[in-house]
Each structure stands twice: as structure tokens, then as C-alpha cells.
N, C-alpha and C positions, 0 to 999 in steps of 0.2 A: 504494500500500500504506500501511497505518497505520504511522506512524513517529513518533519523537520530533520534535515540531515546534518551530520557532523562535517566540518570542513575537511576536505581530503588533504590539502596542503598547508593548512594554517592561514590561508589568505582570506580576504573578503570579510572584514568585520561586519557583524550584524549591528545595526543601529537600534537603540531602544525604541519600541513602538507601543502605542496604546493597545490594550487587549482587543478592542473591536476595530482596529484600523484595517482598512481594506487595501489589499494588494492585488493588482491586475498585471498579468504577464502575457506576452504574445504579440506577434506582429500584426498590424493592420494589413488587410489585403490590398492588392493593387491590380489594375487592369494592365497587364504587361506581357511582353513577349521577350523571352530570353532564350536564344538559340532554338533548340528543337523541342522544348517543352514549355508548358504554361501552367504554373501552379496557381490556381485561382481559389483555393479554399484554405483559409487561415483560421486557426482555433485560438481563441482568447480564454483565459481562465481567471477565476476570482479566488483568492486565498485570504485566510486570516494572516495578517502580517507578522503576528507573534508566533503562532504555532506552525505556520506554513501549510495548514490543512485547507482543503477546499471548503468554501462557504458559498451559500446561495446568494446571488445578486440579481438585481433587476437591470436588464440591458435595454437601452432605448436610443435610437438615433435622434439627434437633436431636432430634426425637422419631421419626425414621425410621431403619430399619436399612439401607435401600438408598442407594447413592450413584451419582453420575454424574460422569464425567471429561470435561473439555473446556475450550475457551477461553471459552465462553459458556454461559449457563444461563437458561432461561425459567422465571420464578418463578410457581408455581401454588398455593403454600401460604403466603401472605404473613403470616399471623398467627403463624407459627412462626419462631424464630430460625434462621438458615441458617449452617452451618459451611462455610468455604471454606479448603482446604488446598493448599499448593504447597511441596514440599520441606520445609524446617524452619519454614515460616511458616504460621500459621493465624489466620484472622479469624472472628469471629462477627458476622454482619450482624443488626442489630436488626430486630425484627418491623416490619411496615409502620407508619410513624409520622407520616405527613403525609397527611391525607385532606380532600378538598373536597366540599361540596355545591354547589348553584347559587350562593348568595350568601355563603358563609362557609367558613372553614377550621378544621381541628382538628388538634392535634398530640398524640401520645402520648409523654410524656417518659420518660427512662430509669428514673425511679422509679415508672413505671406510673400517674402522674397525668396529667390532661388539661389542655390549654390551648387555648382557642378564641378566634378573632378574626374580624372581618369584619362582616357585617350582623347586628346584635345579636339582633333578634327572630326571625331565621331560623337560629339556631344559633351566632352569633358571641359571645353572652353565655352563659357556662357557669353553669348553676344551682348554687347553694351545695350542694345535696345531692349533686352530682357532683364539685364542686371538691375535696372532702375525700377522695375515694377514692384508694387506692394499689394497686389490684389489677386494673387494666384490661388485658385481653389482646387486644382487637380493637375497631376502630372501623369502622363502615360508614356510608354516607350514602344518603339519599333526595334528592329535589329540594331541600327546604328543612328538613331535619332530620338529626340524627345519632342513631345507636344504638351502644351499647357492650356488649361482653360482658365480664363479670368473671371472675376466676379460679375462683370457686365455681360458675360456670355459669349465672348469672342475667343478665338484660339490663335496661338502662334506655335512655331516649331523651329528646331535647329538641329544640326548634326551633319552627317556625312553628305558631301555634295553628290556622291554616287548613289545615295539612297533617296529616291524622289519623295519619300514621306517627310523629309526634312524641310520641304518648301510648301507652304499652304497656298493654294490657288487664290487669286484675288476675290473671286466670287464667294468663296468660303470665309476668307479672312474678314470680309465685311459683315458677316452675320453676327448677331448679338443674342441669339436664341439657342445656343448650344448648352446642353445640360450634362453631358457625359462624353468621355473619350475612351476609345478602345484601340489597341495596337495590334497589327499584324507584323510579319517580318519586314515587309517593304511598303506598308500602307497603313493609314489610320482611318477609322470610322468615327463619326461624331453623331451623337443622338441629339435631336432638336426637341424643343419643348412641345412641339406638335406631335411627337412620336415618329417623325420621319427621320431618315438618315441622309448624311452626306459623307463622301469619302474622298481621299486623295492619296496619291502615291503611285507605285508601279501598277499599271492598268491590269496586267494579266494575273496579279496576285490579290486583286480585290480593290484596287484604287479606282477602278471604273465601275460605278454602281449601275447595274442594269435598271432600265426604266420600270420593270415589273416590281422591283423592290423599292425604288425611289418613290413610287406612288403610294406605298404603304404608310399609314399614319398611326400604327399601333405597335411599334417596336418597343420592347421593354428591356432587352439585354442583348449584347453582342459578344461573340467569342472569336478572336483572331487566331490564325494558325500560320504555318509557314507561307502558304501561297493562297489562302482562301479565308473566307469569313462565314460564320453562321449566326443567325439571330433568332431570338424567341419573340413571337408576337403575343399580344395581350390575350388572344384566344387560345394560347398554349400550343400553337403550331410553330414549325421551324421553317426558315428560308435560308438559302445559301447562295453565295456567288464567289467568283474567283476561279482559280485553276481547277478544271474538273478532275484531274488526277490526284488532287490533294484534298478532296472533300468538298470542292465547290459545286459538284453535281449531286443533287439530292435525289435519291430514288423515290419513285412515286409513292410506294407504300409507306415510307417514313415521312414523306411530306403530308400524308393524310393523318398522321398521328396527332393527337391532342394531349393536353395535360403535361407538356414538357416544362420542367422546372430547372434543369441544369444542362449545360453543354460542356464537353471536354474535347480536347484534340490531341492527337499524336502526330507524328511526322507526316503521314499520308492519309489520315483518316479522322473522322469525328465520331463522337458518341453522344447520346442524350440519355437523360434520366427523366422518367415520368412520375407523376404524382401517385401512381399506383405501385411505385417501388420497382418498376421494370426498367430495363435499359435496351437501347438499340444502337447499332453501329453501321457506318457506311464509309466507303473509301477503300484504300489499298491496305488491308490488314487481314490476317488469318480469321476465318469465320469464328464468331462467338461460340464457345462451347455450350452444349445444351444445358449443362448444370448451371450456367450463369443466365442463359436466356430464359430459364424457367423461374428465376427468382422474382419475388414480389416484395422484398423488404430491403432493397438497396437504398442507402441514404446518402451515398457520395460516390462519384466516379472521377478518376483522374487519369491523364495520359502522360506518357513519356515519349521518347523518340520513336518507338515502334510498338508500344503495348498500351493496354488499359488495365486498370485495377479498380475494384469496387469494394466498398465497405457496406456490410449489412447492419441492420438494426440490432442484430444479435451480437455484434462485436467481432464478427468474422470478416476476413478479407479473402478475395480471390482475384485472379487476373489471367490474361492471356495475351499472346502476341505471336510473332513469327518464329520465336526461338524457345527452346525448352526452359531457359532461365526466366522467361517472362511469367511462368506459373509459380506461385509461391510454394516452397517445399514445407514439409514438416520440420520443426514444430509450429511454424507460422500458421499453417492451415488449421491447427488445433486450438489456436488462441480464440477465446470468446470474450475478450475484454479490450479490443482495439478501439481507441477513441479518435484516432486521427492517423492519416498517412500522407506522405508527400513524395513526389517523384524526383529522381535524378535523371540523367540522360537515358540510362539503360537499367534502372532499378527503381525500387520504392523503399522508403523508410517508414516504419510503423511505430506508433506510440501506444502503449497499453495503459489501462486504468491504474495499474499497480506502479506506474512511474518508470517502467522499463522500456527500452527501445530495441528494435530488431530491424532487419532489412533482408531483401532478396533481389536477385537480378545479377547483372554484370557490372563491371567497373569497381573502382576502389571503395566507393561508399557502401557497396553491398556487403562488405566485410566489416562488421562492427567490432572494434577492439574489445577484449574481455573486460578491460577496466571500465569501459562505458556500458557494456552489457550488464555489468554488476550493479549499476546505479539503480536506485528505486525511488528517485525523487524528481524525475524528468517531467516537466509539464508542457514543454513546447519543442517542436522540431522545425528546422529550416533546412532547405536543400538548395544546391545549385547544380551545375552540370555534373560534377564528379566528387562532390563532398557534401557533408552534412554537419549540422550543429544541433546539440541537445541543450536546451535551456532548463536548468535545474530550479527548483522552487526557492533555493537560497540566492538566486540571481547569478549564479556562475554559468558561463557558457563554455561548453567543451566541444571540440571539433574532431572529425576524422574523415578519411578519404584521401583523395589525391593531394599531396602536400602543396603542390604548386597552385592548386585551385582553392585553397583555404582549409584543406584538411589538416594542415599543421598550423596551429595558432600559438605555438610556443613563444614567438617573439612579442606577442601582445597579451599573453596569458595573465600577467598581473593586472591588466586593465579590464579583463572580462569578468568583473565582479559587479554586483548591483545592477545587472543588465535587466532591462524590461522587455526588449524585443530584439530579434536578430533578423535581418533582411538579407536575401541572397541575390547577388548579381549573377553573371555567368560563371566567372571564376573567382569571385570575391564574396565576402560576407561583410555586413556592417552591423555593429551592435550599438543600440541606443541605450545609454545608461540612465539610471534614476536621477543623477546629478547633471543631466543635460550634456554629457560628454559623448562624442561619437567616435567609435573605433572601427577601422576597416583593416582587413587583412586578406591575403591571397595573392593573386597576380598583381604586382605593383603597376604594370602597364595599364591595367584596367581599373585602377582605383584602390587596390589593397595596400595603402601606404601608411597604415598606423592611425594614430589619433588625428582627427581632423580639427586642428586648433581653430580654424576659421569658423567652426560651428559651435564652439564652446559657449554654453548658455544662450545659444540662439535657436535651439531646437529642443523640444520637450516631448516626452511620451504622453504625459497627462498633466492635469492640474486639479487641485482640490477646489470644490465649490460647496456652498451651503446647500443642504438637502431641501 
């Protein structure tokens, strides 16, 4: 079970806290594309800050009337501040504020200004015209570009000159009714207040929106992939566009399905989850096994470079793809307490209710070191291409996987204490601490350059407010 853990190495002092003080851990989600996978499901947890045990909290988006009560929460509206209340304690979690593209990273500061670093020509150098802005509400990424939405509803972009998503067409730049952004590898989609979409970027990868979709005024969510896009309509149906060999061509039988509540993508395919707990898949991938096709209790589906995995309400996981390692082995198939999972390029990392982690697939992150497998107080997991990070309830972040992609955090280990969230780039990780310090590690060319002194006390995970 998750419990207050002893410090393994004697670091990370615990600050005295009130007995009823609320502690929230976990990364806000973001609509992003990083290489060949899109991790769009992020789990937040609420703990008693003294005992580090899970406690119930009320979770409510700032602009929503409805709330959810529980010890955890899956973030689906990352660009909106999130209110978390337990007893007399209330926190407001900042909107998603660390975003990565393939070679760079971008942060959204408390004052709604931007800070970028990493590979300069691919988004790491912030143009002067954007550096002066103080009204950014959302940041999204494509493979080598970033796009931002301002408070007045217009968008701007920057990044690689070779990636057409970095340049917003004049007719879209003039708009002031954009309410959400979604990235594909070489294109962006923007949702309008009317429920319509506009897109820009490489035409054959989704940058050219077909008239049949441009006419729709009931889009509620978009999922980008390598070379295509899929969108959920208000009536629960799905539409797609982009390269037909990468999921852009929707089979007729799937187009007739209703009740769609989630989309996921892999390198050459898409999958959907319906409100009856079933899933369907289309594109270039091995056929879905009958044991998965027959399930009616699936609560989450995720894709990596060439496979999909599902989590059931029972706490079990399963998966399939083109290779034998895409199917989880025992003992993972025997677990009945998995609360979250996250993809790497060729594998998946799982988090159990007892605070332990495990993984399957190919690549370095699929082999969890014994020292990390022995932990029983992990409350959050983050992944990138070839590495993973476990966030412990005591605020310590520990990494494994490809050393050059962030799997070796030894050079910043003393700083990975009192961490509230860990965000993954492609070959980097970024930790946001309770004291508003930001620590990045991994590939230095892509932003893994240690503590970001320029962000000190300029970016926060949350703030306390009166209940």
C-alpha cells in the first residue's frame, strides 16, 4: 500500500505541515505530439501532506459547474485552472505549463508569459514578438514547432522553418474565436467557439481541412497523430482527415459508431473508446485480439509507436501490436490493481494501487530496475521516448531507461526533491518543484540542461486559496 516512506538516501527534508493540509501531485495534461506517441491521459492524486496517504478531494475546473470527488483525477481540460478541495484546504492547480516538442521545451509562466529553451531553430528560441506577450492561455506543440492561444482568442506559432505548422496563415491569424489547440506532427488544428475547426501546416498530414469537416459545427475534441487527425463530434461520432495510410481514412463501420469518449493513436493507426467500455481500431496495425474486442469495461486506451494498450475497470491491462512484446506478459496480466499507465516508444509503464511500478515492451524503459520495482510509494508516472520517471509520495522523482534520454538523473538527483509534477519531452524530463524551481535533464541539445534559473519563482504548480 502507499504509505509515508523513509528517505532512501537521506535527502529531501520533509517540511512540517498541518495535519489536514492537502497535497496534490501529478502533471497536468497537454495536447501535444512528441515523436511517435501521444500521451494524453494524466493522473493527479490528492494526499494528506503529513501522512502521505491518499485522501478524498473535490476536483473542479475553474470554468465548470460540475465536480468530481475522489482520491485521483484524470485531467482532460489542461488549459483551465483546476480547483482541488479537501476539508478546509483548497488549491488551484495552474493550467498546463510545461510543454515539449521533438527538440525543444516551452514553459508558461505565472504571469502568462512564455519561456522556451532547447534546440533554438526548432522552437527553443522565442521570437521577440512573442516574448513580450502576457496573455497566453494555452501552449501546444507539433514535431518541431509550438503554437499558443491568447486570451483574446487568436493564435501564433514559431519553430522550424521546415515544418509548415510553425507559420499561421493570415486568415487564421486574424481570428479571435479560437478556444483550443491540438498538435499533429506537421500540422495544428484549432477549435473555434462555434464548434468548427481550422487547420494549418503540411497539407497531406492534416493541414488541409476537407470541406466535409470544415462544415461541421459540433466538434468537441481532436487527436493528432503522425500524419493525420481524428475528432469527436458532440453526437459521439468520429471524423478523420489526413494521410489515409496513417489513420486519416475512416472505415464506414467505425464512422457509424456513436458514444465515442476517447481517441488514441499509434504510429499508423487510431483507436477509440466508447461509453459502453468497448474499443475499436483502424489503420495499419495487427487486428485487435478477440479477448480485447469483447471487453465492455475499458476505461482508458493509449498508443505507442506501433501498439495499443487498454486498462479495464477491474484494474487489469492488456495490449496488442505487430510484435510479441506488445502483449503484456505475466505477472503484469495478473495484476488487478493498475490505476494508470503511460507509453514509451515501444512499451508501456504501469502504476499499481499499492504504489509499485512495472513495465513491458521493448526499449530500455521496459526494464524497471529492482531498486525502483521495490518502491511502494509511487503515485505518478511520466514517460518519454525511451525513459520513465516515478514520482514518489514524498516528492522524490526517480528515473530509469535510456541514460541519454533522461533515464539517468544522477546529475540532478539532489534537486529532484519536493517535486509536484514531472513532464516528458522527447528525450528530456522537466520537474516542477513545490518551491517554484524547474529542473530539466536528459538530452542537453533538447533542453535537458539542469535547473532553469530563468524560471525560478516565475512558474508554480499550484497556489492556496480560501475555501
